Rosetta silent file (secondary structure, phi, psi, omega in degrees, C-alpha in Angstrom):
SEQUENCE: MITDIFIVTCARHASFLDYALRSIERNCTGFRRTVVLCPTQDVDEVGLVMLRRPHTFMATAMEYGDGHNWQMLGKVNADLHTDADMILISDSDTLFIKPTTPESFMRNGKPIHLMQRYDHPEIATGHGGQPVPWRVITERDCGWPVEYEYMRRQGFLYPRWLLFKARAHLLKRHGCPADVWIMGRSKPIPPAFRSFCEFNFLNAYAHKKHPDDFCFLEIGKDEIPAGHLWQGWSHDINHPHNTEALKQFDANITVNQPTITGL
SCORE:     score description
SCORE:     0.000 S_00000001
   1 L     0.000  127.147  179.555   -0.066   -0.040   -0.010 S_00000001
   2 L   -91.404  131.517  179.304    1.456    3.371   -1.078 S_00000001
   3 E  -126.971  129.705  173.722    1.030    6.303    1.300 S_00000001
   4 E  -111.636  144.467  163.454    1.921    9.958    0.523 S_00000001
   5 E   -80.041  137.829 -178.781    2.101   12.982    2.793 S_00000001
   6 E  -132.550  129.501 -178.274    0.074   15.863    1.338 S_00000001
   7 E  -129.023  132.487  167.980    0.553   19.535    2.355 S_00000001
   8 E   -99.841  128.601 -176.775   -1.145   22.646    0.936 S_00000001
   9 L  -140.196 -170.641  178.582    1.007   25.687    1.400 S_00000001
  10 L  -162.543  170.620 -177.717    1.680   29.199   -0.013 S_00000001
  11 H   -57.079  -38.133 -177.752    4.457   31.773   -0.172 S_00000001
  12 H   -66.228  -21.182 -178.790    3.402   33.238    3.146 S_00000001
  13 H  -105.380   12.793 -177.965    3.904   29.881    4.830 S_00000001
  14 H   -59.325  -41.716  176.543    7.188   29.000    3.131 S_00000001
  15 H   -59.214  -48.278  170.976    9.203   29.404    6.362 S_00000001
  16 H   -53.768  -48.334 -176.249    6.842   27.037    8.049 S_00000001
  17 H   -58.574  -35.759 -178.296    7.076   24.588    5.205 S_00000001
  18 H   -61.050  -44.264  179.830   10.839   24.443    5.511 S_00000001
  19 H   -66.472  -44.429 -177.811   10.493   23.196    9.083 S_00000001
  20 H   -58.859  -47.948 -179.887    7.713   20.803    8.153 S_00000001
  21 H   -66.423  -35.259  177.520    9.775   19.166    5.357 S_00000001
  22 H   -68.223  -30.807  177.391   12.859   18.995    7.527 S_00000001
  23 H   -71.399  -31.895  175.747   10.775   17.208   10.239 S_00000001
  24 H   -65.008  -47.374  177.491    9.581   14.750    7.621 S_00000001
  25 H   -57.198  -39.237 -173.716   13.175   14.050    6.554 S_00000001
  26 H   -78.720  -34.160 -165.057   14.233   13.608   10.091 S_00000001
  27 H  -123.075  -12.253 -174.875   11.376   11.458   11.469 S_00000001
  28 E  -105.905  134.629  175.144    9.305    9.802    8.710 S_00000001
  29 L  -136.972  158.866  178.139    9.817    6.526    7.007 S_00000001
  30 L    83.128   -4.244  171.201    7.569    4.286    4.941 S_00000001
  31 L   -90.066  149.890 -179.390    5.963    7.094    3.014 S_00000001
  32 L   -74.625  -45.691 -177.151    6.560    7.200   -0.722 S_00000001
  33 L  -171.853  169.921  177.999    6.910   10.956   -0.972 S_00000001
  34 E  -109.971  125.830  177.169    5.573   14.276    0.201 S_00000001
  35 E  -102.277  122.162  179.524    3.280   16.135   -2.283 S_00000001
  36 E  -106.247  115.740  174.012    3.218   19.913   -1.743 S_00000001
  37 E   -95.899  125.438  178.164    0.325   21.839   -3.406 S_00000001
  38 E  -136.269  157.787  176.354    0.926   25.556   -3.822 S_00000001
  39 E   -59.438  143.338 -179.980   -0.687   28.343   -5.747 S_00000001
  40 H   -55.183  -37.509 -178.492    0.782   28.679   -9.291 S_00000001
  41 H   -72.490   -7.647 -179.701    1.812   32.258   -8.477 S_00000001
  42 H  -106.117    9.732 -173.073    3.835   31.130   -5.479 S_00000001
  43 H   -56.819  -40.681 -175.669    5.971   28.531   -7.264 S_00000001
  44 H   -63.560  -53.906 -178.503    9.251   30.530   -6.959 S_00000001
  45 H   -60.561  -45.162 -178.402    9.032   31.050   -3.255 S_00000001
  46 H   -72.357  -36.638 -179.932    7.848   27.584   -2.385 S_00000001
  47 H   -61.399  -30.823  176.559   10.192   26.044   -4.887 S_00000001
  48 H   -64.198  -41.268  175.720   13.288   27.468   -3.064 S_00000001
  49 H   -63.966  -33.156 -174.788   12.218   25.521    0.048 S_00000001
  50 H   -85.755   -6.953  179.177   11.773   22.277   -1.868 S_00000001
  51 L   -58.719  143.251  176.523   15.172   22.283   -3.545 S_00000001
  52 L    64.550   28.093  174.941   17.391   19.288   -2.913 S_00000001
  53 L  -119.282   89.803 -169.187   14.509   17.230   -1.473 S_00000001
  54 L   -67.802  -20.864 -177.687   14.342   14.230   -3.816 S_00000001
  55 L  -105.011   30.428  178.492   11.254   12.647   -2.196 S_00000001
  56 E  -124.853  135.725 -176.832    9.166   15.843   -2.414 S_00000001
  57 E  -124.730  133.522  178.309    6.931   16.667   -5.337 S_00000001
  58 E   -95.704  126.637  167.674    5.330   20.026   -6.126 S_00000001
  59 E  -110.663  150.777 -178.616    1.820   20.252   -7.452 S_00000001
  60 E  -131.718  154.414  171.517    0.297   23.522   -8.482 S_00000001
  61 E  -155.191  150.391 -177.370   -3.120   25.038   -9.081 S_00000001
  62 L   -71.938  125.250  175.210   -4.304   28.552   -9.741 S_00000001
  63 L   -80.993  143.880  177.202   -5.506   30.131   -6.504 S_00000001
  64 L  -153.134  159.788  177.555   -8.736   32.125   -6.682 S_00000001
  65 L    72.785 -154.178  178.271  -11.315   33.421   -4.317 S_00000001
  66 L   -71.277  125.936 -175.299  -10.762   33.267   -0.557 S_00000001
  67 H   -64.469  -36.861 -177.927   -7.310   31.770    0.123 S_00000001
  68 H   -64.640  -43.276  177.839   -8.384   29.931    3.296 S_00000001
  69 H   -70.274  -27.736  177.647  -11.174   28.188    1.495 S_00000001
  70 H   -67.426  -37.898  178.336   -8.939   27.436   -1.432 S_00000001
  71 H   -70.149  -31.766  174.563   -6.507   25.583    0.725 S_00000001
  72 H   -69.095  -37.438  175.719   -9.382   23.519    2.214 S_00000001
  73 H   -62.559  -37.317  177.403  -10.554   22.738   -1.256 S_00000001
  74 H   -60.797  -34.589  175.533   -7.020   21.586   -2.124 S_00000001
  75 H   -69.834  -42.732  175.331   -7.197   19.111    0.714 S_00000001
  76 H   -62.091  -27.165  176.941  -10.630   17.778   -0.290 S_00000001
  77 L   -97.597   19.356 -172.390   -9.107   17.339   -3.825 S_00000001
  78 H   -58.272  -32.087  179.627   -5.890   15.731   -2.575 S_00000001
  79 H   -66.867  -15.505  178.225   -6.507   12.566   -4.618 S_00000001
  80 H   -80.910  -11.115 -175.294   -6.328   14.611   -7.755 S_00000001
  81 L  -116.773   -0.111  176.172   -2.682   15.456   -7.078 S_00000001
  82 L  -149.599  143.559  176.826   -1.415   12.005   -5.982 S_00000001
  83 L   -96.807   14.279 -179.987   -2.136    8.458   -6.977 S_00000001
  84 L   -59.288  147.903  178.943   -1.274    7.091   -3.540 S_00000001
  85 L   -72.085  -36.650 -178.422   -3.613    4.447   -2.033 S_00000001
  86 E  -129.446  139.615 -174.717   -3.566    6.377    1.351 S_00000001
  87 E  -126.290  118.506  174.020   -3.020   10.124    1.739 S_00000001
  88 E   -93.821  109.392  179.914   -1.883   11.687    5.109 S_00000001
  89 E   -87.166  128.032  178.489   -3.008   15.290    5.038 S_00000001
  90 E  -132.174 -168.289 -179.186   -0.984   17.687    7.098 S_00000001
  91 E  -133.429  160.877 -176.626   -0.276   21.444    7.185 S_00000001
  92 L   -61.011  -36.183 -172.011    2.778   23.687    6.673 S_00000001
  93 L   -89.203   40.379  176.792    2.718   24.704   10.388 S_00000001
  94 E  -128.309  154.468  172.122    3.282   21.202   11.685 S_00000001
  95 E  -127.335  136.735  171.151    6.253   19.183   12.778 S_00000001
  96 E   -84.040  116.928 -166.356    6.623   15.411   12.921 S_00000001
  97 L  -102.809    2.320  176.589    8.244   15.275   16.396 S_00000001
  98 L  -157.728  169.235  179.641    9.179   11.554   16.650 S_00000001
  99 L   -54.439  132.694 -169.280    9.755    8.546   14.415 S_00000001
 100 E  -138.233  136.945  170.239    6.627    8.159   12.276 S_00000001
 101 L  -130.174  172.359  177.499    5.332    5.695    9.719 S_00000001
 102 H   -58.557  -32.620 -179.975    2.002    5.339    7.970 S_00000001
 103 H   -67.097  -15.745  178.990    1.116    2.714   10.682 S_00000001
 104 H   -64.828  -21.216 -177.688    1.475    5.449   13.324 S_00000001
 105 H  -110.551   19.194 -176.114   -1.972    6.720   12.128 S_00000001
 106 E  -134.757  152.774  172.172   -3.577    3.266   11.851 S_00000001
 107 E  -135.077  124.929 -176.892   -5.012    0.531   14.119 S_00000001
 108 L    53.174   37.108  175.496   -5.644   -2.919   12.680 S_00000001
 109 L    80.315    6.368 -178.031   -5.099   -1.546    9.234 S_00000001
 110 E  -115.430  140.774  173.817   -7.704    1.227    9.566 S_00000001
 111 E   -61.134  133.474  179.144   -7.021    5.002    9.751 S_00000001
 112 E   -85.717  130.197  169.629   -7.369    6.375   13.281 S_00000001
 113 E  -133.117  132.495  179.372   -9.540    9.577   13.709 S_00000001
 114 E   -87.681  153.727  179.045  -10.268   11.195   17.050 S_00000001
 115 E  -148.916  154.641  178.371  -13.609   12.664   17.950 S_00000001
 116 E  -144.544  137.029 -173.171  -15.080   14.439   20.953 S_00000001
 117 E   -65.514  140.949  177.131  -18.754   14.936   21.711 S_00000001
 118 L   -64.535  -16.931  176.216  -20.126   18.446   21.200 S_00000001
 119 L   -91.604    5.005  178.031  -21.625   18.348   24.659 S_00000001
 120 L   -71.821  137.570 -175.645  -18.159   17.821   26.238 S_00000001
 121 H   -58.029  -31.333 -178.158  -17.229   20.924   28.395 S_00000001
 122 H   -63.190  -27.180  177.277  -13.902   21.331   26.512 S_00000001
 123 H   -65.602  -25.086 -178.394  -15.755   22.047   23.334 S_00000001
 124 H   -65.036  -24.098 -178.817  -17.242   25.168   24.915 S_00000001
 125 H  -131.209   23.626 -171.127  -13.750   26.764   24.909 S_00000001
 126 L   -86.542    6.525 -177.316  -12.003   24.691   22.333 S_00000001
 127 E  -135.282   79.474  178.164  -11.569   27.284   19.646 S_00000001
 128 L    65.161   35.741 -176.191   -9.277   30.058   21.045 S_00000001
 129 L    86.891  -10.269  179.800  -11.444   30.301   24.188 S_00000001
 130 E  -103.607  163.097  178.264  -14.666   30.367   22.200 S_00000001
 131 L   -65.289  142.038  176.929  -17.100   27.514   21.554 S_00000001
 132 L   -64.236  125.673 -165.684  -16.083   25.245   18.665 S_00000001
 133 L   -97.228    4.295 -161.162  -18.357   26.460   15.850 S_00000001
 134 L   -86.997   -6.870 -172.573  -18.371   23.649   13.372 S_00000001
 135 H   -64.990  -57.370 -179.284  -21.414   21.562   14.327 S_00000001
 136 H   -62.997  -31.042  176.457  -24.130   23.411   12.542 S_00000001
 137 H   -66.092  -48.836  179.691  -21.860   23.979    9.567 S_00000001
 138 H   -69.242  -32.005  174.773  -21.004   20.311    9.185 S_00000001
 139 H   -63.692  -37.827  177.828  -24.607   19.303    9.652 S_00000001
 140 H   -65.136  -45.470 -177.254  -25.556   21.610    6.793 S_00000001
 141 H   -65.417  -41.161 -174.943  -22.858   20.203    4.585 S_00000001
 142 H   -85.587  -38.654 -178.377  -23.588   16.505    5.350 S_00000001
 143 L    96.345   16.022  176.661  -27.389   16.644    5.730 S_00000001
 144 L  -148.530  162.183  177.486  -27.628   14.734    9.092 S_00000001
 145 L   -61.790  134.289  179.669  -27.107   15.407   12.831 S_00000001
 146 L  -116.372  114.564 -179.618  -23.443   15.547   13.734 S_00000001
 147 L   -89.886  -16.001 -171.119  -22.713   14.647   17.418 S_00000001
 148 E  -122.486  144.027  168.442  -18.921   14.866   17.302 S_00000001
 149 E   -92.772  128.615 -169.461  -16.221   17.394   16.678 S_00000001
 150 L  -109.269  -10.090 -175.520  -13.538   15.553   14.651 S_00000001
 151 L   -88.502   77.072 -171.267  -10.748   18.201   14.297 S_00000001
 152 L  -101.615  -31.668  176.313   -8.920   17.010   17.408 S_00000001
 153 L  -164.465  161.176 -175.590   -5.331   16.790   16.328 S_00000001
 154 L   -75.269  154.927 -176.127   -3.167   17.008   13.182 S_00000001
 155 L   101.316   84.409 -177.950   -2.459   14.149   10.807 S_00000001
 156 E  -111.968  113.184 -173.531   -5.557   13.067    8.841 S_00000001
 157 E  -103.565  122.534  179.125   -5.161    9.786    6.954 S_00000001
 158 E  -132.821  141.365  167.614   -7.642    8.919    4.255 S_00000001
 159 E   -66.923  141.702 -173.138   -7.906    6.277    1.523 S_00000001
 160 H   -54.209  -35.438  179.569   -8.061    8.031   -1.818 S_00000001
 161 H   -59.366  -29.452 -176.725  -11.540    6.717   -2.531 S_00000001
 162 H   -64.391  -41.030 -177.059  -12.946    8.489    0.471 S_00000001
 163 H   -64.982  -43.219  175.672  -12.175   11.922   -0.990 S_00000001
 164 H   -57.991  -48.319 -179.077  -13.942   11.113   -4.301 S_00000001
 165 H   -62.801  -40.817  179.385  -17.041    9.838   -2.464 S_00000001
 166 H   -61.037  -43.812 -179.970  -17.085   12.820   -0.161 S_00000001
 167 H   -68.394  -35.047  174.330  -17.082   15.259   -3.093 S_00000001
 168 H   -62.410  -32.672  177.332  -19.768   13.210   -4.805 S_00000001
 169 H   -69.572  -39.649  176.220  -21.925   13.611   -1.667 S_00000001
 170 H   -60.097  -39.986  179.472  -21.587   17.406   -1.845 S_00000001
 171 H   -67.403  -44.732  178.259  -22.711   17.333   -5.507 S_00000001
 172 H   -62.677  -46.474 -176.629  -25.684   15.119   -4.700 S_00000001
 173 H   -69.042  -43.295 -169.684  -26.781   17.062   -1.607 S_00000001
 174 H  -111.168   -3.562  175.198  -26.255   20.647   -2.805 S_00000001
 175 L    72.618   25.314  176.431  -26.503   20.320   -6.607 S_00000001
 176 L  -154.667  152.559 -178.163  -23.155   21.737   -7.372 S_00000001
 177 L   -60.947  159.135 -173.845  -19.580   20.447   -7.593 S_00000001
 178 H   -60.011  -38.576 -177.338  -17.451   20.512   -4.446 S_00000001
 179 H   -64.038  -39.845  174.830  -15.300   23.378   -5.632 S_00000001
 180 H   -61.140  -47.915  179.391  -18.352   25.600   -6.175 S_00000001
 181 H   -58.057  -54.521 -172.536  -19.781   24.624   -2.773 S_00000001
 182 H   -65.944  -49.048 -177.593  -16.619   25.041   -0.790 S_00000001
 183 H   -67.714  -23.224  176.323  -15.445   28.323   -2.427 S_00000001
 184 L   -76.053   -7.307 -178.812  -19.028   29.678   -2.068 S_00000001
 185 L   -97.759   17.133 -172.675  -18.725   29.265    1.721 S_00000001
 186 L   -79.421  -11.314  178.620  -16.037   31.843    2.228 S_00000001
 187 L   -68.241  124.005 -175.506  -18.316   34.457    3.715 S_00000001
 188 E   -65.070  152.059  173.294  -17.623   34.564    7.452 S_00000001
 189 E  -116.939  157.828  177.326  -20.324   33.668    9.973 S_00000001
 190 L   -59.155  136.656   -0.525  -20.502   34.815   13.559 S_00000001
 191 L   -93.343   68.310  171.877  -18.061   34.883   15.355 S_00000001
 192 L    72.958   27.955  172.370  -16.180   35.406   12.069 S_00000001
 193 E   -94.237  137.693  176.179  -15.359   31.791   11.219 S_00000001
 194 E   -66.663  147.056 -168.016  -15.505   30.800    7.560 S_00000001
 195 L   -95.278   54.828  164.175  -18.404   28.472    7.023 S_00000001
 196 L  -160.459  147.408  176.945  -16.758   25.277    5.900 S_00000001
 197 L  -138.963  109.682 -172.643  -14.380   22.875    7.670 S_00000001
 198 H   -59.938  -48.147 -175.685  -12.643   20.359    5.477 S_00000001
 199 H   -73.183  -30.955  172.264  -11.665   17.844    8.220 S_00000001
 200 H   -68.303  -39.308  176.252  -14.938   17.961   10.024 S_00000001
 201 H   -67.163  -45.319 -179.005  -16.786   17.346    6.814 S_00000001
 202 H   -62.671  -43.442 -176.449  -14.531   14.513    5.631 S_00000001
 203 H   -74.406  -37.188  175.512  -14.602   12.788    8.982 S_00000001
 204 H   -65.208  -35.552  177.826  -18.370   13.233    9.547 S_00000001
 205 H   -71.957  -45.232  178.073  -19.001   11.746    6.127 S_00000001
 206 H   -59.839  -38.498 -177.492  -16.611    8.824    6.755 S_00000001
 207 H   -72.592  -33.933  176.362  -18.056    8.142   10.154 S_00000001
 208 H   -80.287  -41.425 -172.513  -21.598    8.074    8.815 S_00000001
 209 H   -97.147  -28.532 -174.310  -21.177    6.369    5.434 S_00000001
 210 L  -134.687   44.246 -172.212  -18.040    4.199    5.931 S_00000001
 211 H   -63.523  -25.733 -178.764  -17.571    3.497    9.667 S_00000001
 212 H   -77.412   -8.740 -178.448  -16.219    0.008    9.150 S_00000001
 213 H   -99.312    0.725  179.849  -13.305    1.378    7.106 S_00000001
 214 L  -132.905  162.313  173.755  -11.993    3.652    9.934 S_00000001
 215 E  -114.375   96.473  176.634  -11.104    3.492   13.544 S_00000001
 216 E   -93.132  128.148 -176.212  -12.899    6.314   15.280 S_00000001
 217 E  -119.197  126.102  179.813  -11.842    6.862   18.851 S_00000001
 218 E   -87.831  121.611 -179.421  -13.741    8.993   21.316 S_00000001
 219 L   -65.875  134.554 -176.476  -11.740   11.226   23.622 S_00000001
 220 L    87.804   -1.483 -176.463  -12.600   10.548   27.203 S_00000001
 221 L  -127.757  -50.513 -174.304  -13.929    7.103   26.346 S_00000001
 222 L  -102.087  158.635  172.747  -11.406    5.221   24.247 S_00000001
 223 L   -68.220  123.272 -178.094   -7.677    4.655   24.661 S_00000001
 224 L  -102.550  119.299  179.431   -5.980    7.387   22.644 S_00000001
 225 L   -67.793  156.240 -179.741   -2.567    6.661   21.083 S_00000001
 226 L   -63.862  148.426  176.496    0.154    9.315   21.503 S_00000001
 227 L   -82.789  163.750 -175.658    0.325   11.923   18.721 S_00000001
 228 L  -122.314   -0.152 -175.988    3.191   12.318   16.364 S_00000001
 229 E  -124.817  139.878  168.170    2.647   15.943   15.247 S_00000001
 230 E  -104.564  137.083  179.690    3.082   19.331   16.819 S_00000001
 231 E  -114.370  135.530  179.173    0.949   22.138   15.329 S_00000001
 232 L   -98.661 -174.821  179.408    1.856   25.728   15.258 S_00000001
 233 L  -101.796  108.912 -164.391   -0.064   28.925   14.895 S_00000001
 234 L   -72.596  -15.907 -175.583   -0.041   29.593   11.135 S_00000001
 235 L   -77.088  -15.280 -175.590   -0.798   33.351   11.377 S_00000001
 236 L  -159.013  100.473 -173.783    2.553   34.215   12.885 S_00000001
 237 L   -64.057  -18.696 -176.159    5.767   32.130   12.738 S_00000001
 238 L   -98.003   12.188  172.678    7.317   34.499   15.354 S_00000001
 239 L   -66.960  142.923 -178.214    4.602   33.906   17.942 S_00000001
 240 H   -54.844  -34.408  178.405    6.166   32.529   21.246 S_00000001
 241 H   -58.533  -36.862  178.845    4.122   29.280   20.796 S_00000001
 242 H   -78.312  -52.978 -171.610    6.032   28.800   17.561 S_00000001
 243 H   -59.533  -36.926  178.023    9.462   30.139   18.270 S_00000001
 244 H   -62.305  -49.223 -175.382    9.983   28.000   21.354 S_00000001
 245 H   -64.217  -45.707 -178.121    9.043   24.766   19.472 S_00000001
 246 H   -66.712  -32.485  175.214   11.185   25.694   16.415 S_00000001
 247 H   -64.122  -41.773  179.913   14.110   26.479   18.693 S_00000001
 248 H   -65.261  -44.651  176.743   13.816   23.026   20.207 S_00000001
 249 H   -56.175  -50.389  179.351   13.601   21.505   16.728 S_00000001
 250 H   -54.425  -37.692 -179.642   16.679   23.320   15.557 S_00000001
 251 L   -79.805   -2.702 -174.894   18.552   22.001   18.664 S_00000001
 252 L    62.651   33.083  178.790   17.362   18.499   17.931 S_00000001
 253 L  -101.908  143.926  176.937   15.518   18.474   21.266 S_00000001
 254 L   -55.780  118.085 -178.099   12.185   16.660   21.502 S_00000001
 255 L   -72.175  139.559 -176.480    9.525   19.204   20.883 S_00000001
 256 L   -63.572  136.111  176.452    6.965   19.507   23.675 S_00000001
 257 L   -68.897  147.820  173.666    3.726   17.711   23.021 S_00000001
 258 L   -56.780  149.676 -176.695    0.531   19.789   23.000 S_00000001
 259 L  -104.090   -6.754 -177.069   -1.239   19.763   26.385 S_00000001
 260 L   -71.241  138.363 -177.918   -4.852   20.123   25.190 S_00000001
 261 L   -53.753  128.064  171.896   -6.873   16.925   25.810 S_00000001
 262 L    92.495  -10.856 -178.153   -6.873   14.616   22.814 S_00000001
 263 L   -97.598    0.000    0.000   -4.119   16.438   20.916 S_00000001
């Protein structure tokens, strides 16, 4: 089974990407390659980061509309940029912090995904001190009640067929292709969160339609394996949360694990 790592990036995140790719080189084995999708207009800046990395492949697409939604669309379309059987979707502002293989994200051959009930007290302050906002949004996208928040930690592993089927569901439910639906959701909703969430949608769809193909683990109920990724704050590489972790990485010191439950 072939597994690729897939990252969507841009020129603004090139410094983050450099750290992410270095962490893959240092800690990841068993993956075929890393596929980096970037806007066509950012090829020069991103290309400089990717030089001399033989197991890294650049994919490009013209960015349009809201950039945040465009990068979410890129993840939902990940199977269009790699022919791998399994795709591990990550972000530029992440570090692989210990030895990692595709099996690190699987149990009994099935991708592990974490979830936490929306009535859990942590959800009330789980988005920068504010309530996690994605329940009503994901219910609208999917068309059924959603009891769980699925965006609990970085490193989302999907079989390529899941992405195709999830896009087909958006077409069937909303009468328009996934790109039209996702890019049309760029208008912020109170309290100013964009009204689509790629990982909540993909996981809610997988949990409802293909539960036997995944290992969904509930935080607070099931045994949760240790995480392999540290996630930064993408809006500011110089934020203290980032600079301390990157300093540890540069010194080849084990980066501190996140302390939030389930991460």
